[in-house]
matplotlib code that plots the C-alpha trace (Angstrom):
import matplotlib.pyplot as plt

x = [-16.9, -19.0, -17.7, -18.4, -20.8, -19.5, -20.7, -23.4, -21.1, -18.6, -19.0, -16.9, -15.0, -13.0, -14.4, -11.3, -7.6, -6.4, -2.7, 0.4, 3.2, 6.8, 9.8, 12.5, 15.7, 15.6, 12.3, 13.5, 15.5, 12.2, 9.9, 12.2, 12.2, 8.3, 7.7, 10.3, 10.5, 6.8, 5.2, 3.2, 2.0, 2.8, -0.5, 0.6, 3.6, 4.2, 6.3, 4.7, 6.6, 4.5, 5.1, 8.7, 8.4, 8.7, 5.9, 4.5, 1.4, 1.8, -1.1, -1.4, -3.9, -6.7, -6.3, -5.6, -6.5, -6.5, -10.2, -10.8, -7.0, -4.8, -2.0, 1.4, 2.8, 6.5, 8.0, 11.4, 12.6, 13.1, 15.4, 17.5, 15.3, 12.0, 10.1, 10.6, 14.4, 14.3, 12.4, 14.9, 17.7, 16.0, 14.4, 15.9, 13.6, 10.3, 6.8, 6.1, 2.3, -0.9, -3.5, -7.4, -9.8, -12.5, -15.4, -14.8, -11.2, -12.3, -15.4, -13.2, -10.3, -12.8, -14.3, -10.7, -9.7, -12.8, -11.7, -8.4, -6.1, -3.4, -3.5, -0.5, -2.2, -4.9, -6.5, -6.2, -3.3, -3.0, -2.0, -1.5, -3.4, -5.1, -6.6, -7.0, -5.0, -4.2, -2.3, -2.9, 0.3, 1.9, 2.1, -1.7, -2.1, 0.1, 3.3, 1.7, 1.5, -2.1, -3.0, -6.6, -7.3, -10.1, -9.7, -10.2, -13.6, -13.6, -14.4, -17.8]
y = [-36.4, -33.3, -29.8, -27.1, -24.7, -21.0, -18.2, -16.3, -13.4, -15.6, -16.2, -18.0, -15.3, -17.3, -18.9, -21.0, -21.4, -19.3, -20.3, -21.0, -18.5, -19.8, -17.4, -18.3, -16.5, -16.9, -17.3, -18.8, -21.5, -22.2, -22.2, -24.8, -26.9, -26.9, -27.4, -29.9, -31.9, -31.8, -31.3, -28.2, -25.5, -21.9, -20.2, -16.5, -14.6, -10.9, -8.2, -6.4, -3.3, -2.3, -5.6, -5.8, -9.1, -11.1, -13.9, -16.8, -18.8, -22.4, -24.9, -28.0, -30.3, -29.2, -28.7, -26.0, -22.8, -24.7, -25.3, -26.6, -26.9, -25.4, -22.8, -22.4, -18.6, -18.3, -15.0, -13.8, -10.4, -7.6, -5.8, -6.7, -4.2, -5.9, -7.9, -11.1, -10.4, -9.8, -13.0, -15.0, -13.4, -14.3, -17.7, -18.9, -20.2, -21.8, -21.4, -17.6, -17.3, -18.8, -17.0, -17.3, -16.3, -13.8, -12.1, -8.7, -7.9, -4.7, -6.4, -9.4, -7.0, -5.0, -8.0, -9.4, -6.0, -6.0, -9.4, -8.0, -8.9, -6.4, -6.0, -4.9, -2.3, 0.3, -0.4, -3.3, -3.3, -4.5, -8.3, -11.0, -10.4, -7.3, -8.9, -6.8, -7.9, -7.5, -9.4, -10.5, -10.0, -13.3, -12.6, -12.5, -15.7, -18.3, -17.3, -17.7, -14.7, -14.9, -13.3, -12.2, -12.3, -10.7, -12.0, -9.4, -9.2, -11.5, -9.5, -10.2]
z = [34.6, 33.8, 32.6, 35.3, 34.0, 33.1, 35.1, 33.3, 32.3, 30.6, 26.8, 24.4, 22.5, 19.9, 16.7, 16.0, 16.6, 13.5, 13.4, 15.5, 15.1, 14.7, 14.9, 12.4, 11.8, 8.1, 6.3, 3.0, 4.8, 6.9, 4.0, 2.2, 5.3, 5.9, 2.1, 1.3, 4.6, 5.6, 2.2, 3.3, 1.0, 1.2, 1.2, 1.7, 2.0, 2.8, 4.4, 7.4, 7.9, 10.9, 12.7, 11.7, 10.0, 6.8, 7.2, 5.5, 6.2, 5.4, 5.3, 7.3, 5.9, 3.5, -0.2, -2.7, -0.8, 2.6, 3.1, 6.5, 7.0, 9.7, 9.4, 10.8, 10.5, 10.0, 11.1, 10.4, 11.6, 9.2, 11.5, 14.6, 16.6, 15.6, 18.3, 16.5, 16.5, 20.3, 20.7, 18.7, 20.8, 24.0, 23.1, 19.9, 17.0, 18.0, 19.0, 19.5, 19.8, 19.6, 17.5, 18.0, 15.4, 16.4, 14.8, 16.4, 17.8, 19.5, 21.2, 22.2, 23.5, 25.5, 27.2, 28.1, 29.3, 31.6, 32.9, 34.0, 31.0, 29.3, 25.7, 23.9, 21.8, 22.4, 19.0, 16.6, 14.2, 10.7, 10.6, 8.0, 4.7, 6.0, 9.1, 12.4, 15.4, 19.0, 21.6, 25.1, 27.3, 28.0, 31.6, 31.8, 29.7, 31.4, 29.5, 26.2, 23.9, 22.5, 19.3, 18.4, 14.8, 13.0, 9.3, 6.5, 5.1, 1.9, -1.3, -2.8]

ax = plt.figure().add_subplot(projection="3d")
ax.plot(x, y, z, "-o")
ax.set_aspect("equal")
plt.show()
């Protein structure tokens, strides 16, 4: 069975699945579980005040700094009012978002808006490790919160 051709104005906007976000009530407990049970390596951990989370990226596959491996992002709330706290209250721990890597988050957001999707922010915000992010509203993406991630430029 052949794949139908895309209309001329549709282009592939994503370069990869960047990570899958998982909401957890306690980051330390979650990190211990993913490390001790699954053998995953903690690649990065930070507090993101703007997003209201304490977060960690854990590697799935790959080696050392995770070349060619995938990531899970564990997200714990900083305050009871944070978006992740509200998600946990409503849905409990579990899958919270699917993040796609993009080359230019502003361009991709503009294209998606032109295609009728709502994005949560007017302009990109700071994400993990200095990345720039925006989100497609889940009501416009089949019930999935889609994150657009433009990684921070690598230092030379």
